[in-house]
N, C-alpha and C positions, 0 to 999 in steps of 0.2 A: 202433404208435399214433402219431398226429400231434396236436399241440396248439400253438395260437398263444398266446404269452405276451408281452405288451408288444410286439406287432407282429413278433415273431420266431417262425419255425416250428421246433419241436422234433420230430424224427422218429426213432423207434427204429430204423427200417429204414435210415436214412442216417447213423446215428451208430455209434460204436464202443462195444461193451459192455466196461466196465472191471471191474465187480464185480457179484456177485449173491448174495443170500441168500434163505432162505425159512424160515418158521416155521409148523409144523403146529399147528393148534388142533383136533386130531381129536376129543378127548373132549368138548369143549364145543359146538362148532358144525360139526365135520367140514369146516372150511375151511383152506386154505393161503394164507398172506399171502407174496407174492413181491415183493422190491424189487430193482431193477436200476439200477445207476449207469452212465450213458452219458456219452461225451465227443463233442462236435460237432467238425467240422473247424476251427472257430475257437477250440478249447480251452475251450468253455463246458461246464459239467457240469449234468446233470439226472437226477433220480431218477424212474424209471417204477415205479409201485406198482400191484399188482393183486391181487385176491382170487379164488381159484377154489374151487369145491366139490371137495373131495378125493375124493369118491366118483365123481363124473361127470367127472373131469378129462380124459378122452379123448373126450368128447362135443363136438359143434360149439359148444354154448352154455356152455362151461365157465367163462368169465370172468364173475364177478358184479359186479365194480367195478374201475375202473382210473382212474389219474390220473398227470399229469406235474407235477413241481415242479422249478424251476430252483434250484440250490444254489451258494453261493459256497464258497470253500475252507474257511472256518471251519465252515460247516454240514456240509460233507462229512466233516471230521474228527470233529465231534461225532456225526454219524450212525454213522460207523465205530466210534467208541468205544462207543457204546451197543449196537450190533448185532454186534460182532465175535465174541461167543460163539456166534452163529448161523452164522458163516461156516465153510465147510469149509477145510481147510489150503490147498488149491489156490486158493480164492478170496482168502484172506488174503494169499497170496503175490502174486497178480495185483494186488491193491489196493496193497500196499506197493511193488511194482515201478513201478506207474503214478505214485504220488506221490513216490517217490524221484526218478524222471525229471523230474517237474514241478518240483521244487525245484532240480535241476541246471540245467534249461533256463531258468528264470525269471530 
């Protein structure tokens, strides 16, 4: 997905995926909410969020809603704190490696 925010283009195809989580809401609405944190080549971070219908997820029309939101470091850490219970161990490890490196290089 691409989105222009404040005259800058944010593109999931040209950015690096840092972390990903998903929440199934199967019993209520049969939807899955997926959030992916990306890093641009200029070390800017954005959150790509989308909702899919869990029953028809392999169909062409599976995305019901999508959005991109630019996040600063504070927002990223708050997002992780709130969502970490939904992360797999592998995704937690990727996230922590990314931000450990960020603090070392800053």
